[in-house]
Structure formats: structure tokens, C-alpha cells
C-alpha positions, 0 to 999 in steps of 0.5 A, spaced: 262 971 457 265 964 457 265 962 450 265 955 452 258 956 455 256 960 449 257 954 445 254 949 449 248 954 450 248 954 442 248 947 441 243 946 446 238 950 442 240 947 436 238 940 439 231 943 440 230 946 433 228 939 430 227 932 432 226 929 439 232 928 444 233 925 451 235 929 456 237 924 462 238 927 469 244 925 473 245 926 480 252 927 481 259 927 477 259 920 476 253 919 473 254 925 469 260 922 466 257 915 465 251 918 461 256 922 456 260 915 456 254 912 453 252 917 448 247 922 450 248 929 447 246 933 453 244 933 461 239 936 466 240 936 473 235 933 478 233 937 484 230 930 487 236 926 485 241 931 488 237 932 494 237 924 496 244 923 495 245 928 501 240 924 505 235 930 504 228 931 501 227 935 494 225 942 497 231 941 503 237 943 499 239 951 499 240 955 493 248 955 495 248 948 495 244 947 488 248 952 485 255 948 487 252 942 484 250 945 478 257 947 477 260 940 479 255 937 473 257 943 468 265 941 469 264 934 469 263 933 462 263 938 456 255 937 454 250 942 455 247 942 462 240 944 464 239 946 471 232 943 474 232 950 478 225 949 481 221 955 483 228 959 482 228 959 490 224 965 491 217 968 490 218 975 488 220 976 480 226 980 483 228 974 487 228 969 481 231 974 477 237 975 482 238 967 482 237 966 475 243 970 474 247 966 479 245 960 476 247 962 469 254 964 472 255 956 474 256 955 466 249 952 465 246 952 458 239 952 460 234 952 466 227 951 468 223 955 472 216 952 475 210 955 478 209 950 484 210 954 491 211 948 496 205 951 499 199 946 500 194 951 501 196 954 494 200 949 491 201 954 484 203 961 484 197 966 481 198 966 474 199 973 473 205 972 478 207 966 475 208 970 468 212 975 471 216 970 474 218 967 467 219 974 464 224 976 470 227 970 468 228 971 461 230 978 462 236 976 467 238 971 462 238 976 456 242 981 461 248 976 461 248 975 453 249 968 454 243 964 450 241 960 455 235 956 454 229 958 459 224 952 460 217 954 463 214 949 467 207 948 469 206 943 475 199 942 475 199 935 474 204 934 480 200 938 485 194 934 483 190 939 480 183 936 478 183 941 472 191 939 470 190 939 463 186 946 462 191 949 467 197 947 463 194 949 457 193 956 459 199 957 463 204 954 458 201 958 453 202 964 457 209 962 459 211 961 452 208 969 450 212 971 456 219 968 454 220 961 455 224 957 450 221 951 452 215 948 455 214 943 460 208 940 464 211 934 468 206 928 469 202 929 463 201 922 460 195 922 455 198 922 448 192 926 446 193 931 451 201 931 450 199 933 442 194 938 444 200 942 449 205 941 443 200 945 438 198 950 443 205 952 444 208 951 437 213 953 434 216 952 441 218 946 443 215 941 449 219 937 454 215 931 456 217 927 463 217 919 462 218 916 469 215 910 469 214 904 464 207 904 465 206 910 461 208 906 455 212 911 452 218 911 447 222 916 444 219 914 437 211 915 440 213 922 443 217 924 437 210 922 433 206 927 438 211 933 436 215 932 443 222 935 442 225 933 449 224 928 453 227 927 461 226 922 466 227 927 472 229 923 478 227 916 475 235 914 474 237 916 481 231 912 484 233 906 479 240 906 483 237 907 490 232 901 488 238 896 487 242 899 493 236 898 497 234 891 495 241 889 496 242 892 503 236 889 505 238 882 503 244 882 506 241 885 513 235 880 513 238 873 510 246 874 512 248 872 505 251 876 500 248 873 493 245 880 492 252 882 490 252 878 484 250 884 479 256 888 481 259 892 476 266 890 474 272 895 476 274 895 469 268 897 466 268 903 471 275 905 470 273 905 462 268 911 464 272 915 469 279 914 467 281 921 464 
């Protein structure tokens, strides 16, 4: 067992124990280093942000590429890192367990397993299979002897389920009982529904995704609802893409370089990246 990884996992667990913290999502080594520089206490990968940085859609990167990316982010800073491990890159519980073991070996302090199938005909795994997948992930983590935080995700909002809230309550409580340490239903934004989820899985912590300003959420508001962890998914990477695309489009269409007026100074970047 890596003592460094064990210490990171224990630190990550303590962050979930009380209060509310922001878990921002870098998409490469540089963005991870900057997030440490400004004082965040832990990081989480973003599968979509990573995919976009390679010119791919979210579901396209192979598990080997994802594991290499997790290892790169872990090695970029001393902060605990949570892996956005999508659906475990397998359908069967046995495959999830094998891949979770490989993910833990990258040095992560946490990882999430979602119940989305990437199949439009059946967008969510059958609940019994979904529960068995969480149990398999739990057993795999426990077998490593490293206290990696397991997050169980219900994707009911993201797949457009008309009964997203009821589905999330049923599944997240089942995932909590199956061994998930933290529960997460990306897409929930109604404060009453967030509070109900927090109460349904208590005392286990809940993660909420904030990915657009019109959600009207702040750390203080979510903390008051009982949320322990806040992530932003691919939003930071898409903010960066937005600035890049606007600047490039301006150069291409106007022939001027006015869009380069907001560049970051070399000295500011040097302050982050010097080792």
C-alpha cells in the first residue's frame, strides 16, 4: 500500500465528514496545478473535459487512456484526487471490480461509478444490476486496503428521466446501503429536492453538481441544504474552451487580434508552474 495514497484518501474522507467543500475538476496537468495554486483542498477529474482536450466525445476515450490521465492528475499535485470513472468501463459487476482495482492503482483517493449505460434504449442499468455494480466496486476497493472514497451516481436527470427525482431517491438510498460512501445525482437543482436527497441518504454525504450560473447556487446555499461536496464537472474546461473559441473566431472573421487582449501574463503562469 502506498502510504502517500493512504494519507490522501484519509484526508479526502475527512473533507466529507463535516462542512461543505468545493471539488473542482481539472482536465489536464496544468489546470490541476492551478487549482492547487489557488487553494482548493481536493480535485476531481472530468471525463468530458479530458475527452475534449483530445478532440473526442465523453464516451470515446479508452479505459487505458483514462487510467493514464488519472495517474497524471494524481502526480501533478499532492491533493487528493477523485476519478470520474463513468460507468466503470464495464457492464458486469465483475468487470467493474477489475477496472476499479486498476483505477485505485493509479493513486486516486476516490472514484465514482454511475448507472448510465450509454444506451439510448435503456439509459440506466436495471436497479438490481446497478446495486450489484456498486457492491462490486466496494469489494474491489476494500480488497486494496486503501480507504478510497466510493461515490455512487444516479444519472436520472442527465438521461432525461421524467421521474428523475423519484428514481434518484430510490437508487441513491440503495447505493448507500450497497457501500457507497458519497451519493451524487448530477443535474438536480431544486433546493427542496437536494434537501430531500440529503435527508434520504443521511448520514452519508451528498455531492451536487453546479455547472451553470442560472442554478443560482452558492457554497453557502448548498451548505445550508446539508450538501457536503460541490463539483463543477466539465464546466471549467468549457469556460476555457469558450474563451479560446471566441478569440479564434474573432481572428478568423475580423482579421484583427483584439481578442488577445485578455491573455494571461507569462509571469503569472511561471508563478504557478515553476517547480
